[in-house]
Every structure is written in structure tokens, then in C-alpha cells.
C-alpha positions in Angstrom: -27.8 -118.0 -38.3 -30.0 -117.4 -41.0 -33.2 -118.7 -39.3 -32.5 -116.7 -36.2 -31.8 -113.6 -38.3 -35.1 -114.0 -40.2 -36.6 -114.4 -36.8 -39.5 -111.6 -36.8 -39.2 -109.3 -33.7 -42.6 -110.1 -31.7 -41.1 -113.7 -32.2 -37.9 -112.8 -30.1 -39.2 -113.4 -26.9 -41.4 -117.1 -27.4 -38.2 -117.8 -29.0 -35.8 -116.5 -26.4 -38.2 -118.6 -24.0 -38.5 -122.2 -25.8 -34.3 -122.0 -25.7 -34.0 -121.3 -21.9 -35.9 -124.9 -21.9 -33.0 -126.4 -22.9 -30.3 -124.4 -21.6 -31.3 -126.4 -18.0 -28.5 -128.9 -19.2 -25.5 -126.5 -19.0 -22.8 -127.1 -17.1 -22.2 -124.8 -14.2 -19.2 -123.8 -16.2 -21.1 -123.9 -19.7 -23.8 -121.3 -17.9 -21.2 -119.0 -16.2 -20.0 -118.5 -19.8 -23.2 -117.9 -21.2 -24.1 -115.3 -18.4 -21.2 -113.4 -19.4 -21.6 -113.5 -23.1 -25.2 -112.2 -22.7 -24.3 -109.6 -20.6 -21.3 -108.6 -22.8 -23.0 -108.4 -25.7 -26.1 -106.1 -23.7 -23.5 -104.0 -22.6 -21.8 -103.8 -25.8 -23.6 -100.7 -27.3 -23.6 -98.8 -24.2 -27.4 -99.0 -23.5 -29.8 -101.8 -23.0 -33.1 -102.0 -24.9 -36.4 -103.4 -24.0 -35.7 -107.0 -25.1 -32.4 -107.1 -23.6 -34.2 -106.3 -20.6 -36.9 -108.6 -20.9 -34.2 -111.2 -21.8 -32.3 -110.6 -18.7 -35.2 -111.2 -16.6 -35.7 -114.5 -18.3 -31.7 -115.4 -17.4 -32.0 -115.2 -13.9 -35.4 -116.1 -13.1 -35.2 -119.7 -14.9 -31.7 -120.3 -14.8 -30.0 -118.5 -12.0 -31.8 -121.2 -9.4 -30.7 -123.9 -11.1 -26.7 -122.7 -11.2 -26.8 -120.0 -8.2 -27.5 -120.7 -4.7 -30.3 -118.4 -4.9 -33.2 -118.9 -3.1 -37.3 -118.0 -4.7 -38.6 -115.2 -2.9 -40.6 -115.6 -0.2 -44.3 -114.6 -0.2 -44.9 -111.8 2.1 -47.9 -110.0 0.2 -50.8 -111.3 0.7 -52.7 -108.6 0.2 -53.0 -105.8 -2.4 -52.6 -102.7 -0.3 -49.0 -102.5 0.6 -47.6 -103.1 -2.9 -50.0 -100.5 -4.2 -47.5 -97.9 -4.4 -44.4 -100.6 -6.8 -47.9 -101.4 -9.1 -48.1 -97.4 -9.6 -44.5 -96.9 -10.6 -44.5 -99.9 -12.8 -47.3 -99.0 -14.5 -46.3 -95.5 -14.5 -43.4 -96.3 -16.5 -45.3 -99.2 -19.2 -48.1 -95.7 -19.1 -45.4 -93.7 -20.2 -43.2 -95.8 -22.2 -46.6 -96.9 -24.4 -47.8 -93.0 -24.8 -48.2 -90.6 -27.3 -48.6 -88.2 -25.2 -49.0 -87.2 -21.7 -53.3 -87.4 -22.1 -52.6 -90.8 -23.3 -50.1 -91.9 -20.2 -52.4 -90.6 -18.0 -55.4 -91.7 -19.6 -53.6 -95.8 -19.9 -52.2 -95.4 -16.8 -56.1 -94.6 -14.6 -57.2 -97.2 -16.6 -54.7 -99.8 -15.4 -54.6 -98.9 -12.0 -59.0 -99.0 -12.0 -58.3 -102.7 -12.7 -56.5 -102.8 -9.3 -58.0 -100.6 -7.3 -61.8 -99.5 -9.0 -62.5 -95.9 -8.2 -59.4 -94.4 -6.1 -57.2 -92.3 -7.5 -53.8 -92.7 -8.1 -50.6 -90.5 -8.8 -48.8 -91.2 -11.8 -44.7 -90.7 -11.1 -43.3 -88.1 -12.7 -41.9 -89.2 -16.3 -38.3 -88.4 -15.5 -38.5 -91.0 -12.5 -39.5 -93.8 -15.1 -36.7 -96.2 -16.2 -35.6 -99.9 -16.2 -34.1 -99.0 -12.9 -37.9 -98.5 -11.3 -39.1 -100.4 -13.2 -37.1 -103.6 -12.2 -37.3 -102.5 -8.5 -40.9 -102.5 -8.5 -40.5 -105.7 -10.3 -38.0 -107.5 -8.0 -40.5 -106.5 -5.1 -44.0 -107.5 -6.3 -42.5 -111.3 -6.9 -43.3 -111.3 -3.2 -46.7 -110.8 -3.5 -49.1 -113.7 -3.7 -50.1 -115.1 -7.0 -53.5 -113.7 -6.5 -52.3 -110.2 -6.2 -49.4 -111.4 -9.3 -52.2 -112.1 -11.2 -54.2 -108.8 -10.7 -51.0 -107.0 -11.1 -50.5 -109.0 -14.8 -54.1 -108.3 -16.1 -53.6 -104.4 -15.0 -50.3 -104.2 -16.9 -52.1 -105.6 -20.0 -54.7 -103.0 -19.8 -52.0 -100.4 -19.5 -50.5 -102.0 -22.9 -53.8 -102.2 -24.3 -55.3 -98.4 -23.4 -54.4 -97.1 -27.0 -56.2 -100.2 -29.0 -52.5 -101.6 -29.7 -50.3 -103.4 -28.5 -46.1 -102.7 -30.5 -43.3 -105.1 -30.4 -41.9 -103.4 -27.3 -44.6 -103.3 -25.2 -45.6 -106.9 -25.7 -42.0 -107.7 -24.9 -42.5 -105.9 -21.6 -45.2 -107.6 -20.9 -43.9 -110.8 -21.0 -40.6 -109.7 -18.5 -43.5 -108.2 -15.9 -45.2 -112.1 -16.2 -42.5 -113.7 -16.8 -40.6 -111.8 -13.5 -44.6 -112.8 -11.6 -44.4 -116.4 -13.0 -47.2 -115.7 -14.7 -46.3 -117.0 -18.2 -48.7 -115.6 -20.9 -48.9 -116.5 -24.5 -46.7 -115.1 -27.3 -48.5 -112.2 -28.9 -49.5 -112.8 -32.9 -50.7 -111.0 -35.4 
């Protein structure tokens, strides 16, 4: 327990990533108990933080297909254009969550979206529409994109997060959640 307590915040998701690999040997009953315990712990304080969100996304993507009757999402998007609205939603959330003020959010959003579609103007989603639900729904749609599109989305998300020249632990965890959800793993961020 002491090793877990001494883990630095930016090491939490990489550590969880390693641990998830070992959980593939659980029995179905053990997996069910594990999943219920995680859900209980996440909901215990009646709120979900970004680490908890990222952890739940990772568990769902990595372990659920092994123990539940789920199928991997089929690829239906081979062109970026139909998913640009979902990209804008995802990047709007990242822009607000990583910015100190509205001009910084707008700048981060514009820079990221220009990575996806240079020369085209996009509208930042209103802040009150940005939340984990919108973020999650955008990711759920983007998992159905081709690998090339997913790579572009992860690059745009990284551009958004790095637009101000710094990456917080929460931003790094969100980027890892996006990359993991889209099956585009990225290495841990090191100080």
C-alpha cells in the first residue's frame, strides 16, 4: 500500500495501465466484483474526477471485451468530414478544461482544429455544454473511425492540451484516456 500512496499523480494512469494487463487473468466472478468495487469507489464521493473517468474508460475498453459479451466497434468512418462535429465537441471540452480564460480556450481550440482541417473555421462549443457526458459521447462516436482519423484526433487533442505550453496532470490523464479509447496508446508523460 505504501508504494501506491507514494505514487506521484502523473504516474497513476501508467501504473493502472500496467495493472490492467495483469487483470486479464481474473475469473468472470472476480472481474464482476472488481468492476463493482471500482464503480462503488468512483461514486463514493458523488462526483467523478478526471482520473476516475480515465480509469473507467480504460477498464471498459481493455477488460469488458474479455468478460462481457461486447464486440469491438466497427469502423464506419473512413473520412474525417462526418466526424468533425464530434471532434469539435471533444476538443471544446479539452480547451475549456485546460484554459485559464475564454481567449485561451478559443486559441487552444482553433489551434487544435486547424490540425484537423487547416484553413477552416470552427465554433467552440459553449462551456455549459462541455462536460464528461459530452466528452464521453464524442469518444464513443470517434471509436468508429479509421485508424488514420483516430491518429489525427489524438494529434489534435495533444495540440489543444499543449497550446499554452504546459501540460497538467489532469490534461495528461485526459489525453491518455482519449488515446486509449481510440486504441492509439501513448507513452507516459514524464516531468
